[in-house]
Every structure is written in C-alpha cells, then in structure tokens.
All heavy atoms as TSV, in Angstrom:
chain	resi	resn	atom	element	x	y	z
A	1	MET	N	N	0.845	-1.183	0.000
A	1	MET	CA	C	0.000	0.000	0.000
A	1	MET	C	C	0.889	1.245	0.000
A	1	MET	O	O	1.804	1.382	0.792
A	1	MET	CB	C	-0.890	-0.027	1.234
A	1	MET	CG	C	-1.839	1.104	1.298
A	1	MET	SD	S	-3.008	0.738	2.620
A	1	MET	CE	C	-3.525	2.343	2.995
A	2	ALA	N	N	0.619	2.136	-0.904
A	2	ALA	CA	C	1.416	3.357	-1.032
A	2	ALA	C	C	1.041	4.355	0.055
A	2	ALA	O	O	-0.098	4.422	0.496
A	2	ALA	CB	C	1.203	3.978	-2.399
A	3	SER	N	N	2.008	5.117	0.466
A	3	SER	CA	C	1.791	6.124	1.485
A	3	SER	C	C	1.070	7.328	0.881
A	3	SER	O	O	1.347	7.739	-0.245
A	3	SER	CB	C	3.121	6.565	2.075
A	3	SER	OG	O	2.928	7.636	2.952
A	4	THR	N	N	0.163	7.910	1.618
A	4	THR	CA	C	-0.550	9.111	1.156
A	4	THR	C	C	0.022	10.366	1.802
A	4	THR	O	O	-0.556	11.434	1.677
A	4	THR	CB	C	-2.049	8.997	1.484
A	4	THR	OG1	O	-2.197	8.832	2.903
A	4	THR	CG2	C	-2.677	7.835	0.745
A	5	ALA	N	N	1.144	10.217	2.499
A	5	ALA	CA	C	1.768	11.367	3.151
A	5	ALA	C	C	2.304	12.334	2.098
A	5	ALA	O	O	2.639	11.947	0.988
A	5	ALA	CB	C	2.909	10.909	4.057
A	6	ALA	N	N	2.366	13.578	2.480
A	6	ALA	CA	C	2.865	14.605	1.563
A	6	ALA	C	C	4.357	14.397	1.312
A	6	ALA	O	O	5.125	14.085	2.214
A	6	ALA	CB	C	2.626	15.987	2.152
A	7	VAL	N	N	4.750	14.569	0.076
A	7	VAL	CA	C	6.159	14.445	-0.315
A	7	VAL	C	C	6.781	15.831	-0.251
A	7	VAL	O	O	6.189	16.808	-0.712
A	7	VAL	CB	C	6.262	13.874	-1.751
A	7	VAL	CG1	C	7.701	13.807	-2.207
A	7	VAL	CG2	C	5.597	12.516	-1.825
A	8	PRO	N	N	7.980	15.942	0.343
A	8	PRO	CA	C	8.629	17.262	0.358
A	8	PRO	C	C	8.784	17.802	-1.062
A	8	PRO	O	O	9.023	17.041	-1.998
A	8	PRO	CB	C	9.991	16.984	0.990
A	8	PRO	CG	C	9.840	15.696	1.716
A	8	PRO	CD	C	8.785	14.925	0.993
A	9	PHE	N	N	8.645	19.113	-1.211
A	9	PHE	CA	C	8.664	19.694	-2.555
A	9	PHE	C	C	9.997	19.486	-3.248
A	9	PHE	O	O	10.046	19.338	-4.456
A	9	PHE	CB	C	8.299	21.185	-2.525
A	9	PHE	CG	C	9.277	22.056	-1.808
A	9	PHE	CD1	C	10.323	22.636	-2.491
A	9	PHE	CD2	C	9.140	22.310	-0.461
A	9	PHE	CE1	C	11.228	23.449	-1.842
A	9	PHE	CE2	C	10.040	23.114	0.201
A	9	PHE	CZ	C	11.086	23.677	-0.490
A	10	TRP	N	N	11.106	19.455	-2.500
A	10	TRP	CA	C	12.400	19.225	-3.142
A	10	TRP	C	C	12.490	17.819	-3.697
A	10	TRP	O	O	13.095	17.594	-4.724
A	10	TRP	CB	C	13.559	19.533	-2.198
A	10	TRP	CG	C	13.474	18.896	-0.836
A	10	TRP	CD1	C	12.951	19.459	0.286
A	10	TRP	CD2	C	13.898	17.597	-0.464
A	10	TRP	NE1	N	13.029	18.592	1.343
A	10	TRP	CE2	C	13.615	17.436	0.905
A	10	TRP	CE3	C	14.501	16.547	-1.144
A	10	TRP	CZ2	C	13.907	16.274	1.599
A	10	TRP	CZ3	C	14.795	15.387	-0.443
A	10	TRP	CH2	C	14.494	15.265	0.905
A	11	ARG	N	N	11.842	16.860	-3.031
A	11	ARG	CA	C	11.842	15.484	-3.524
A	11	ARG	C	C	10.957	15.363	-4.760
A	11	ARG	O	O	11.316	14.701	-5.731
A	11	ARG	CB	C	11.357	14.535	-2.423
A	11	ARG	CG	C	11.237	13.103	-2.842
A	11	ARG	CD	C	12.558	12.435	-3.096
A	11	ARG	NE	N	13.299	12.312	-1.861
A	11	ARG	CZ	C	14.588	12.017	-1.792
A	11	ARG	NH1	N	15.277	11.801	-2.884
A	11	ARG	NH2	N	15.200	11.939	-0.654
A	12	SER	N	N	9.814	16.020	-4.752
A	12	SER	CA	C	8.930	15.954	-5.915
A	12	SER	C	C	9.531	16.669	-7.125
A	12	SER	O	O	9.177	16.380	-8.258
A	12	SER	CB	C	7.555	16.540	-5.584
A	12	SER	OG	O	7.654	17.895	-5.254
A	13	ALA	N	N	10.486	17.588	-6.877
A	13	ALA	CA	C	11.171	18.268	-7.977
A	13	ALA	C	C	12.338	17.442	-8.500
A	13	ALA	O	O	13.036	17.870	-9.409
A	13	ALA	CB	C	11.668	19.642	-7.521
A	14	GLY	N	N	12.576	16.271	-7.910
A	14	GLY	CA	C	13.647	15.398	-8.362
A	14	GLY	C	C	15.003	15.754	-7.791
A	14	GLY	O	O	16.031	15.397	-8.362
A	15	MET	N	N	15.027	16.463	-6.663
A	15	MET	CA	C	16.283	16.874	-6.044
A	15	MET	C	C	16.561	16.033	-4.808
A	15	MET	O	O	15.649	15.465	-4.230
A	15	MET	CB	C	16.201	18.344	-5.618
A	15	MET	CG	C	15.948	19.316	-6.730
A	15	MET	SD	S	15.584	20.965	-6.130
A	15	MET	CE	C	17.125	21.425	-5.400
A	16	THR	N	N	17.829	15.995	-4.405
A	16	THR	CA	C	18.160	15.407	-3.119
A	16	THR	C	C	18.141	16.522	-2.081
A	16	THR	O	O	18.175	17.712	-2.426
A	16	THR	CB	C	19.556	14.762	-3.139
A	16	THR	OG1	O	20.521	15.782	-3.373
A	16	THR	CG2	C	19.656	13.692	-4.219
A	17	TYR	N	N	18.115	16.137	-0.819
A	17	TYR	CA	C	18.111	17.150	0.230
A	17	TYR	C	C	19.415	17.938	0.223
A	17	TYR	O	O	19.422	19.141	0.477
A	17	TYR	CB	C	17.884	16.518	1.602
A	17	TYR	CG	C	17.833	17.555	2.686
A	17	TYR	CD1	C	16.713	18.356	2.845
A	17	TYR	CD2	C	18.925	17.771	3.521
A	17	TYR	CE1	C	16.668	19.342	3.813
A	17	TYR	CE2	C	18.887	18.748	4.488
A	17	TYR	CZ	C	17.762	19.524	4.626
A	17	TYR	OH	O	17.719	20.501	5.584
A	18	ILE	N	N	20.521	17.274	-0.087
A	18	ILE	CA	C	21.816	17.961	-0.120
A	18	ILE	C	C	21.825	19.041	-1.199
A	18	ILE	O	O	22.269	20.168	-0.961
A	18	ILE	CB	C	22.955	16.952	-0.354
A	18	ILE	CG1	C	23.050	15.962	0.802
A	18	ILE	CG2	C	24.280	17.653	-0.584
A	18	ILE	CD1	C	23.421	16.579	2.119
A	19	SER	N	N	21.326	18.727	-2.396
A	19	SER	CA	C	21.310	19.738	-3.452
A	19	SER	C	C	20.362	20.883	-3.098
A	19	SER	O	O	20.676	22.051	-3.350
A	19	SER	CB	C	20.944	19.109	-4.797
A	19	SER	OG	O	19.656	18.558	-4.757
A	20	TYR	N	N	19.225	20.556	-2.487
A	20	TYR	CA	C	18.287	21.594	-2.048
A	20	TYR	C	C	18.929	22.501	-1.003
A	20	TYR	O	O	18.853	23.728	-1.091
A	20	TYR	CB	C	17.022	20.942	-1.486
A	20	TYR	CG	C	16.157	21.862	-0.681
A	20	TYR	CD1	C	15.423	22.867	-1.298
A	20	TYR	CD2	C	16.079	21.744	0.707
A	20	TYR	CE1	C	14.627	23.728	-0.553
A	20	TYR	CE2	C	15.293	22.584	1.450
A	20	TYR	CZ	C	14.579	23.576	0.824
A	20	TYR	OH	O	13.799	24.423	1.557
A	21	SER	N	N	19.614	21.907	-0.024
A	21	SER	CA	C	20.224	22.723	1.027
A	21	SER	C	C	21.382	23.552	0.492
A	21	SER	O	O	21.609	24.677	0.953
A	21	SER	CB	C	20.677	21.851	2.202
A	21	SER	OG	O	21.663	20.951	1.785
A	22	ASN	N	N	22.126	23.041	-0.504
A	22	ASN	CA	C	23.191	23.830	-1.124
A	22	ASN	C	C	22.639	25.041	-1.863
A	22	ASN	O	O	23.215	26.137	-1.804
A	22	ASN	CB	C	24.012	22.967	-2.081
A	22	ASN	CG	C	24.964	22.064	-1.366
A	22	ASN	OD1	O	25.357	22.325	-0.241
A	22	ASN	ND2	N	25.333	20.972	-2.020
A	23	ILE	N	N	21.524	24.872	-2.561
A	23	ILE	CA	C	20.893	26.005	-3.254
A	23	ILE	C	C	20.429	27.049	-2.246
A	23	ILE	O	O	20.661	28.253	-2.423
A	23	ILE	CB	C	19.716	25.506	-4.125
A	23	ILE	CG1	C	20.255	24.707	-5.311
A	23	ILE	CG2	C	18.858	26.670	-4.602
A	23	ILE	CD1	C	19.190	23.981	-6.098
A	24	CYS	N	N	19.809	26.596	-1.163
A	24	CYS	CA	C	19.341	27.534	-0.132
A	24	CYS	C	C	20.511	28.272	0.512
A	24	CYS	O	O	20.430	29.482	0.745
A	24	CYS	CB	C	18.542	26.794	0.930
A	24	CYS	SG	S	16.969	26.165	0.343
A	25	ALA	N	N	21.592	27.561	0.794
A	25	ALA	CA	C	22.762	28.198	1.409
A	25	ALA	C	C	23.367	29.243	0.478
A	25	ALA	O	O	23.757	30.327	0.927
A	25	ALA	CB	C	23.798	27.140	1.764
A	26	ASN	N	N	23.440	28.946	-0.814
A	26	ASN	CA	C	23.962	29.927	-1.777
A	26	ASN	C	C	23.074	31.158	-1.847
A	26	ASN	O	O	23.573	32.283	-1.944
A	26	ASN	CB	C	24.103	29.298	-3.161
A	26	ASN	CG	C	25.296	28.383	-3.258
A	26	ASN	OD1	O	26.286	28.592	-2.582
A	26	ASN	ND2	N	25.190	27.372	-4.088
A	27	LEU	N	N	21.771	30.977	-1.792
A	27	LEU	CA	C	20.852	32.123	-1.811
A	27	LEU	C	C	21.046	32.998	-0.587
A	27	LEU	O	O	21.087	34.233	-0.691
A	27	LEU	CB	C	19.403	31.639	-1.890
A	27	LEU	CG	C	18.964	31.068	-3.223
A	27	LEU	CD1	C	17.588	30.426	-3.107
A	27	LEU	CD2	C	18.952	32.146	-4.283
A	28	VAL	N	N	21.194	32.379	0.576
A	28	VAL	CA	C	21.396	33.150	1.800
A	28	VAL	C	C	22.724	33.896	1.736
A	28	VAL	O	O	22.800	35.079	2.079
A	28	VAL	CB	C	21.340	32.234	3.042
A	28	VAL	CG1	C	21.794	32.968	4.290
A	28	VAL	CG2	C	19.926	31.702	3.225
A	29	ARG	N	N	23.796	33.225	1.289
A	29	ARG	CA	C	25.103	33.883	1.186
A	29	ARG	C	C	25.052	35.082	0.246
A	29	ARG	O	O	25.663	36.115	0.507
A	29	ARG	CB	C	26.157	32.904	0.691
A	29	ARG	CG	C	26.666	31.981	1.741
A	29	ARG	CD	C	27.825	31.160	1.222
A	29	ARG	NE	N	27.726	29.841	1.797
A	29	ARG	CZ	C	27.333	28.751	1.163
A	29	ARG	NH1	N	27.031	28.797	-0.105
A	29	ARG	NH2	N	27.264	27.603	1.786
A	30	ASN	N	N	24.332	34.942	-0.867
A	30	ASN	CA	C	24.251	36.037	-1.837
A	30	ASN	C	C	23.409	37.200	-1.343
A	30	ASN	O	O	23.546	38.310	-1.841
A	30	ASN	CB	C	23.716	35.526	-3.171
A	30	ASN	CG	C	24.723	34.654	-3.883
A	30	ASN	OD1	O	25.920	34.824	-3.719
A	30	ASN	ND2	N	24.237	33.715	-4.671
A	31	CYS	N	N	22.549	36.974	-0.368
A	31	CYS	CA	C	21.706	38.045	0.180
A	31	CYS	C	C	22.414	38.858	1.262
A	31	CYS	O	O	21.940	39.932	1.627
A	31	CYS	CB	C	20.417	37.466	0.755
A	31	CYS	SG	S	19.301	36.823	-0.502
A	32	LEU	N	N	23.521	38.361	1.770
A	32	LEU	CA	C	24.236	39.070	2.831
A	32	LEU	C	C	24.918	40.322	2.293
A	32	LEU	O	O	25.275	40.402	1.130
A	32	LEU	CB	C	25.296	38.148	3.453
A	32	LEU	CG	C	24.779	36.945	4.226
A	32	LEU	CD1	C	25.951	36.046	4.606
A	32	LEU	CD2	C	24.020	37.371	5.453
A	33	LYS	N	N	25.088	41.287	3.176
A	33	LYS	CA	C	25.829	42.506	2.833
A	33	LYS	C	C	27.282	42.321	3.237
A	33	LYS	O	O	27.614	41.490	4.077
A	33	LYS	CB	C	25.237	43.710	3.570
A	33	LYS	CG	C	23.842	44.063	3.106
A	33	LYS	CD	C	23.339	45.284	3.838
A	33	LYS	CE	C	21.939	45.637	3.370
A	33	LYS	NZ	N	21.419	46.806	4.074
A	34	GLU	N	N	28.157	43.105	2.616
A	34	GLU	CA	C	29.578	43.073	2.968
A	34	GLU	C	C	29.751	43.627	4.372
A	34	GLU	O	O	29.007	44.501	4.769
A	34	GLU	CB	C	30.391	43.888	1.958
A	34	GLU	CG	C	30.478	43.259	0.598
A	34	GLU	CD	C	31.169	41.907	0.571
A	34	GLU	OE1	O	31.963	41.608	1.491
A	34	GLU	OE2	O	30.912	41.154	-0.360
A	35	PRO	N	N	30.648	43.184	5.149
A	35	PRO	CA	C	31.705	42.199	4.942
A	35	PRO	C	C	31.249	40.767	5.223
A	35	PRO	O	O	32.018	39.838	5.045
A	35	PRO	CB	C	32.781	42.619	5.945
A	35	PRO	CG	C	31.997	43.133	7.103
A	35	PRO	CD	C	30.793	43.833	6.459
A	36	TYR	N	N	30.009	40.581	5.639
A	36	TYR	CA	C	29.519	39.255	5.998
A	36	TYR	C	C	29.452	38.315	4.796
A	36	TYR	O	O	29.676	37.117	4.922
A	36	TYR	CB	C	28.150	39.359	6.664
A	36	TYR	CG	C	28.152	40.318	7.831
A	36	TYR	CD1	C	27.499	41.537	7.761
A	36	TYR	CD2	C	28.852	40.015	8.989
A	36	TYR	CE1	C	27.520	42.425	8.814
A	36	TYR	CE2	C	28.883	40.895	10.067
A	36	TYR	CZ	C	28.214	42.091	9.970
A	36	TYR	OH	O	28.251	42.962	11.015
A	37	LYS	N	N	29.168	38.882	3.636
A	37	LYS	CA	C	29.060	38.069	2.426
A	37	LYS	C	C	30.390	37.419	2.078
A	37	LYS	O	O	30.452	36.212	1.829
A	37	LYS	CB	C	28.570	38.934	1.255
A	37	LYS	CG	C	28.344	38.177	-0.015
A	37	LYS	CD	C	27.773	39.104	-1.081
A	37	LYS	CE	C	27.427	38.366	-2.345
A	37	LYS	NZ	N	26.782	39.230	-3.323
A	38	SER	N	N	31.472	38.189	2.062
A	38	SER	CA	C	32.776	37.626	1.714
A	38	SER	C	C	33.252	36.635	2.773
A	38	SER	O	O	33.909	35.645	2.447
A	38	SER	CB	C	33.804	38.730	1.504
A	38	SER	OG	O	33.909	39.531	2.654
A	39	GLU	N	N	32.915	36.870	4.038
A	39	GLU	CA	C	33.274	35.920	5.095
A	39	GLU	C	C	32.542	34.597	4.908
A	39	GLU	O	O	33.135	33.526	5.047
A	39	GLU	CB	C	32.942	36.498	6.464
A	39	GLU	CG	C	33.823	37.640	6.894
A	39	GLU	CD	C	33.373	38.241	8.201
A	39	GLU	OE1	O	32.498	37.652	8.875
A	39	GLU	OE2	O	33.888	39.310	8.561
A	40	ALA	N	N	31.266	34.655	4.583
A	40	ALA	CA	C	30.475	33.438	4.398
A	40	ALA	C	C	30.931	32.666	3.165
A	40	ALA	O	O	31.005	31.433	3.189
A	40	ALA	CB	C	28.993	33.791	4.276
A	41	ILE	N	N	31.263	33.369	2.104
A	41	ILE	CA	C	31.733	32.703	0.885
A	41	ILE	C	C	33.093	32.051	1.148
A	41	ILE	O	O	33.369	30.961	0.656
A	41	ILE	CB	C	31.776	33.698	-0.287
A	41	ILE	CG1	C	30.346	34.039	-0.704
A	41	ILE	CG2	C	32.559	33.139	-1.465
A	41	ILE	CD1	C	30.222	35.116	-1.750
A	42	GLY	N	N	33.928	32.697	1.952
A	42	GLY	CA	C	35.222	32.128	2.298
A	42	GLY	C	C	35.106	30.859	3.127
A	42	GLY	O	O	35.931	29.948	3.018
A	43	ARG	N	N	34.075	30.756	3.957
A	43	ARG	CA	C	33.883	29.570	4.786
A	43	ARG	C	C	33.382	28.371	4.003
A	43	ARG	O	O	33.478	27.245	4.473
A	43	ARG	CB	C	32.902	29.871	5.914
A	43	ARG	CG	C	33.500	30.631	7.053
A	43	ARG	CD	C	32.573	30.619	8.244
A	43	ARG	NE	N	31.259	31.147	7.943
A	43	ARG	CZ	C	30.861	32.387	8.185
A	43	ARG	NH1	N	31.703	33.235	8.722
A	43	ARG	NH2	N	29.655	32.781	7.894
A	44	GLU	N	N	32.832	28.572	2.816
A	44	GLU	CA	C	32.282	27.447	2.068
A	44	GLU	C	C	33.348	26.634	1.344
A	44	GLU	O	O	33.090	25.535	0.891
A	44	GLU	CB	C	31.203	27.907	1.088
A	44	GLU	CG	C	31.714	28.390	-0.245
A	44	GLU	CD	C	30.620	28.683	-1.232
A	44	GLU	OE1	O	29.820	27.795	-1.533
A	44	GLU	OE2	O	30.579	29.818	-1.699
A	45	LYS	N	N	34.582	27.158	1.250
A	45	LYS	CA	C	35.659	26.431	0.584
A	45	LYS	C	C	36.068	25.231	1.427
A	45	LYS	O	O	36.117	25.299	2.648
A	45	LYS	CB	C	36.859	27.332	0.361
A	45	LYS	CG	C	36.583	28.466	-0.587
A	45	LYS	CD	C	37.784	29.354	-0.724
A	45	LYS	CE	C	37.454	30.562	-1.576
A	45	LYS	NZ	N	38.546	31.535	-1.579
A	46	VAL	N	N	36.384	24.132	0.761
A	46	VAL	CA	C	36.779	22.906	1.438
A	46	VAL	C	C	38.105	22.436	0.853
A	46	VAL	O	O	38.280	22.409	-0.361
A	46	VAL	CB	C	35.706	21.805	1.242
A	46	VAL	CG1	C	36.145	20.513	1.880
A	46	VAL	CG2	C	34.374	22.253	1.802
A	47	HIS	N	N	39.029	22.078	1.720
A	47	HIS	CA	C	40.313	21.527	1.302
A	47	HIS	C	C	40.394	20.099	1.823
A	47	HIS	O	O	40.018	19.818	2.964
A	47	HIS	CB	C	41.474	22.354	1.849
A	47	HIS	CG	C	41.433	23.781	1.431
A	47	HIS	ND1	N	41.804	24.197	0.175
A	47	HIS	CD2	C	41.035	24.896	2.086
A	47	HIS	CE1	C	41.658	25.499	0.081
A	47	HIS	NE2	N	41.185	25.950	1.230
A	48	PHE	N	N	40.903	19.176	0.998
A	48	PHE	CA	C	41.018	17.779	1.413
A	48	PHE	C	C	42.198	17.142	0.700
A	48	PHE	O	O	42.700	17.661	-0.295
A	48	PHE	CB	C	39.723	17.013	1.124
A	48	PHE	CG	C	39.276	17.069	-0.303
A	48	PHE	CD1	C	39.622	16.071	-1.192
A	48	PHE	CD2	C	38.507	18.133	-0.767
A	48	PHE	CE1	C	39.207	16.127	-2.513
A	48	PHE	CE2	C	38.082	18.191	-2.077
A	48	PHE	CZ	C	38.433	17.189	-2.955
A	49	SER	N	N	42.667	16.035	1.228
A	49	SER	CA	C	43.790	15.335	0.606
A	49	SER	C	C	43.308	14.000	0.047
A	49	SER	O	O	42.409	13.372	0.600
A	49	SER	CB	C	44.925	15.120	1.600
A	49	SER	OG	O	44.520	14.245	2.617
A	50	VAL	N	N	43.941	13.592	-1.060
A	50	VAL	CA	C	43.609	12.344	-1.723
A	50	VAL	C	C	44.883	11.516	-1.813
A	50	VAL	O	O	45.912	12.017	-2.260
A	50	VAL	CB	C	43.044	12.609	-3.140
A	50	VAL	CG1	C	42.761	11.304	-3.858
A	50	VAL	CG2	C	41.802	13.465	-3.070
A	51	SER	N	N	44.803	10.267	-1.352
A	51	SER	CA	C	45.949	9.359	-1.424
A	51	SER	C	C	45.579	8.144	-2.246
A	51	SER	O	O	44.537	7.536	-2.011
A	51	SER	CB	C	46.369	8.897	-0.028
A	51	SER	OG	O	46.809	9.964	0.744
A	52	LYS	N	N	46.425	7.807	-3.187
A	52	LYS	CA	C	46.254	6.564	-3.926
A	52	LYS	C	C	46.990	5.470	-3.164
A	52	LYS	O	O	48.000	5.721	-2.519
A	52	LYS	CB	C	46.803	6.692	-5.341
A	52	LYS	CG	C	45.997	7.628	-6.201
A	52	LYS	CD	C	46.484	7.598	-7.623
A	52	LYS	CE	C	45.613	8.529	-8.467
A	52	LYS	NZ	N	46.000	8.498	-9.866
A	53	TRP	N	N	46.464	4.255	-3.240
A	53	TRP	CA	C	47.066	3.130	-2.536
A	53	TRP	C	C	47.696	2.185	-3.541
A	53	TRP	O	O	47.108	1.876	-4.571
A	53	TRP	CB	C	46.008	2.396	-1.725
A	53	TRP	CG	C	45.570	3.176	-0.521
A	53	TRP	CD1	C	44.827	4.309	-0.510
A	53	TRP	CD2	C	45.884	2.887	0.826
A	53	TRP	NE1	N	44.639	4.756	0.763
A	53	TRP	CE2	C	45.282	3.884	1.615
A	53	TRP	CE3	C	46.601	1.884	1.455
A	53	TRP	CZ2	C	45.388	3.904	2.996
A	53	TRP	CZ3	C	46.690	1.906	2.831
A	53	TRP	CH2	C	46.098	2.910	3.597
A	54	ALA	N	N	48.913	1.728	-3.245
A	54	ALA	CA	C	49.613	0.756	-4.087
A	54	ALA	C	C	50.301	-0.253	-3.177
A	54	ALA	O	O	50.984	0.135	-2.221
A	54	ALA	CB	C	50.628	1.456	-4.981
A	55	ASP	N	N	50.114	-1.503	-3.447
A	55	ASP	CA	C	50.711	-2.587	-2.653
A	55	ASP	C	C	50.355	-2.487	-1.176
A	55	ASP	O	O	51.172	-2.755	-0.296
A	55	ASP	CB	C	52.236	-2.602	-2.824
A	55	ASP	CG	C	52.654	-2.837	-4.264
A	55	ASP	OD1	O	51.968	-3.627	-4.948
A	55	ASP	OD2	O	53.644	-2.222	-4.698
A	56	GLY	N	N	49.143	-2.067	-0.881
A	56	GLY	CA	C	48.671	-1.998	0.498
A	56	GLY	C	C	49.184	-0.822	1.292
A	56	GLY	O	O	48.965	-0.747	2.495
A	57	LYS	N	N	49.862	0.123	0.642
A	57	LYS	CA	C	50.381	1.294	1.345
A	57	LYS	C	C	49.963	2.562	0.604
A	57	LYS	O	O	49.915	2.588	-0.614
A	57	LYS	CB	C	51.907	1.233	1.423
A	57	LYS	CG	C	52.420	0.072	2.249
A	57	LYS	CD	C	53.918	0.096	2.338
A	57	LYS	CE	C	54.394	-1.092	3.165
A	57	LYS	NZ	N	55.847	-1.114	3.284
A	58	PRO	N	N	49.685	3.636	1.367
A	58	PRO	CA	C	49.295	4.887	0.707
A	58	PRO	C	C	50.500	5.573	0.078
A	58	PRO	O	O	51.593	5.576	0.633
A	58	PRO	CB	C	48.712	5.724	1.834
A	58	PRO	CG	C	49.358	5.205	3.064
A	58	PRO	CD	C	49.619	3.736	2.824
A	59	GLU	N	N	50.287	6.140	-1.093
A	59	GLU	CA	C	51.318	6.950	-1.732
A	59	GLU	C	C	51.221	8.371	-1.194
A	59	GLU	O	O	50.372	8.674	-0.370
A	59	GLU	CB	C	51.131	6.919	-3.250
A	59	GLU	CG	C	51.340	5.562	-3.868
A	59	GLU	CD	C	51.099	5.538	-5.364
A	59	GLU	OE1	O	50.653	6.560	-5.918
A	59	GLU	OE2	O	51.358	4.491	-5.967
A	60	LYS	N	N	52.076	9.258	-1.682
A	60	LYS	CA	C	52.077	10.635	-1.200
A	60	LYS	C	C	50.725	11.292	-1.493
A	60	LYS	O	O	50.243	11.257	-2.625
A	60	LYS	CB	C	53.198	11.423	-1.883
A	60	LYS	CG	C	53.317	12.843	-1.380
A	60	LYS	CD	C	54.451	13.580	-2.047
A	60	LYS	CE	C	54.480	15.014	-1.539
A	60	LYS	NZ	N	55.472	15.806	-2.215
A	61	PRO	N	N	50.077	11.904	-0.489
A	61	PRO	CA	C	48.771	12.532	-0.715
A	61	PRO	C	C	48.885	13.820	-1.518
A	61	PRO	O	O	49.897	14.518	-1.460
A	61	PRO	CB	C	48.252	12.818	0.695
A	61	PRO	CG	C	49.470	12.891	1.542
A	61	PRO	CD	C	50.499	11.994	0.911
A	62	THR	N	N	47.839	14.123	-2.276
A	62	THR	CA	C	47.752	15.391	-2.987
A	62	THR	C	C	46.647	16.214	-2.345
A	62	THR	O	O	45.616	15.680	-1.960
A	62	THR	CB	C	47.438	15.193	-4.483
A	62	THR	OG1	O	46.228	14.446	-4.599
A	62	THR	CG2	C	48.551	14.444	-5.184
A	63	ILE	N	N	46.897	17.493	-2.201
A	63	ILE	CA	C	45.920	18.396	-1.588
A	63	ILE	C	C	44.997	18.926	-2.679
A	63	ILE	O	O	45.452	19.419	-3.709
A	63	ILE	CB	C	46.620	19.565	-0.864
A	63	ILE	CG1	C	47.643	19.038	0.147
A	63	ILE	CG2	C	45.597	20.479	-0.196
A	63	ILE	CD1	C	47.050	18.217	1.252
A	64	ARG	N	N	43.698	18.834	-2.438
A	64	ARG	CA	C	42.694	19.336	-3.387
A	64	ARG	C	C	41.853	20.398	-2.700
A	64	ARG	O	O	41.838	20.514	-1.488
A	64	ARG	CB	C	41.765	18.194	-3.835
A	64	ARG	CG	C	42.446	17.051	-4.517
A	64	ARG	CD	C	42.707	17.404	-5.974
A	64	ARG	NE	N	43.435	16.377	-6.661
A	64	ARG	CZ	C	42.893	15.512	-7.500
A	64	ARG	NH1	N	41.622	15.543	-7.746
A	64	ARG	NH2	N	43.655	14.606	-8.092
A	65	SER	N	N	41.120	21.153	-3.508
A	65	SER	CA	C	40.259	22.206	-3.001
A	65	SER	C	C	38.929	22.165	-3.746
A	65	SER	O	O	38.871	21.726	-4.896
A	65	SER	CB	C	40.920	23.562	-3.208
A	65	SER	OG	O	40.044	24.589	-2.813
A	66	SER	N	N	37.875	22.610	-3.088
A	66	SER	CA	C	36.571	22.671	-3.745
A	66	SER	C	C	36.444	23.900	-4.619
A	66	SER	O	O	35.513	24.015	-5.398
A	66	SER	CB	C	35.450	22.689	-2.699
A	66	SER	OG	O	35.526	23.876	-1.931
A	67	ASP	N	N	37.412	24.818	-4.508
A	67	ASP	CA	C	37.399	26.040	-5.307
A	67	ASP	C	C	37.970	25.732	-6.684
A	67	ASP	O	O	39.141	25.371	-6.814
A	67	ASP	CB	C	38.237	27.121	-4.614
A	67	ASP	CG	C	38.139	28.471	-5.286
A	67	ASP	OD1	O	37.297	28.616	-6.212
A	67	ASP	OD2	O	38.895	29.377	-4.909
A	68	PRO	N	N	37.172	25.852	-7.777
A	68	PRO	CA	C	37.665	25.511	-9.104
A	68	PRO	C	C	38.850	26.359	-9.560
A	68	PRO	O	O	39.646	25.917	-10.376
A	68	PRO	CB	C	36.472	25.754	-10.021
A	68	PRO	CG	C	35.323	26.091	-9.174
A	68	PRO	CD	C	35.822	26.297	-7.777
A	69	SER	N	N	39.026	27.551	-9.032
A	69	SER	CA	C	40.137	28.401	-9.453
A	69	SER	C	C	41.460	27.933	-8.852
A	69	SER	O	O	42.516	28.310	-9.322
A	69	SER	CB	C	39.887	29.853	-9.043
A	69	SER	OG	O	39.861	29.964	-7.637
A	70	GLU	N	N	41.422	27.081	-7.829
A	70	GLU	CA	C	42.634	26.598	-7.186
A	70	GLU	C	C	43.039	25.212	-7.656
A	70	GLU	O	O	43.988	24.647	-7.152
A	70	GLU	CB	C	42.452	26.579	-5.664
A	70	GLU	CG	C	42.287	27.947	-5.061
A	70	GLU	CD	C	42.124	27.885	-3.564
A	70	GLU	OE1	O	42.370	26.828	-2.969
A	70	GLU	OE2	O	41.755	28.903	-2.980
A	71	VAL	N	N	42.320	24.612	-8.585
A	71	VAL	CA	C	42.628	23.247	-9.022
A	71	VAL	C	C	43.799	23.226	-9.952
A	71	VAL	O	O	44.132	24.073	-10.655
A	71	VAL	CB	C	41.396	22.608	-9.700
A	71	VAL	CG1	C	41.745	21.258	-10.266
A	71	VAL	CG2	C	40.281	22.489	-8.699
C-alpha cells in the first residue's frame, strides 16, 4: 500500500536534500551585505587530501580544493 503522506517539494522536484540545502545556502550567502558576504563565501571552501594506494600502502597525498580556481 502506497503512502498518502505529503512528499517534500524538493523530492517531488527530483532533487536530493543535499542539493536543495546547497541552493538555499547559496541564496542566503548572496543576500548578505559586505563584509559578511565575503566571510560566508570564504567559509564554504573545502580543502582535502587524496591518497592513492599501491601494494597496500598509501602513496604521497595530494591536496585538493573545492574552489575551481585553485585546481
């Protein structure tokens, strides 16, 4: 038996909750006035390291960034 409960609008639009929340966060960041806007945009950047494994041991990690201008 199918559920008759209401479906969240982001789900009915074919989105995941993560994509919906990212869109909302970008809208809020863009509505801020300076200097808060640049601070919020700066906090959204993510840095992470990636290591390839060979023969059961990690190789030297490479540092990556979510900012396309830093790739």
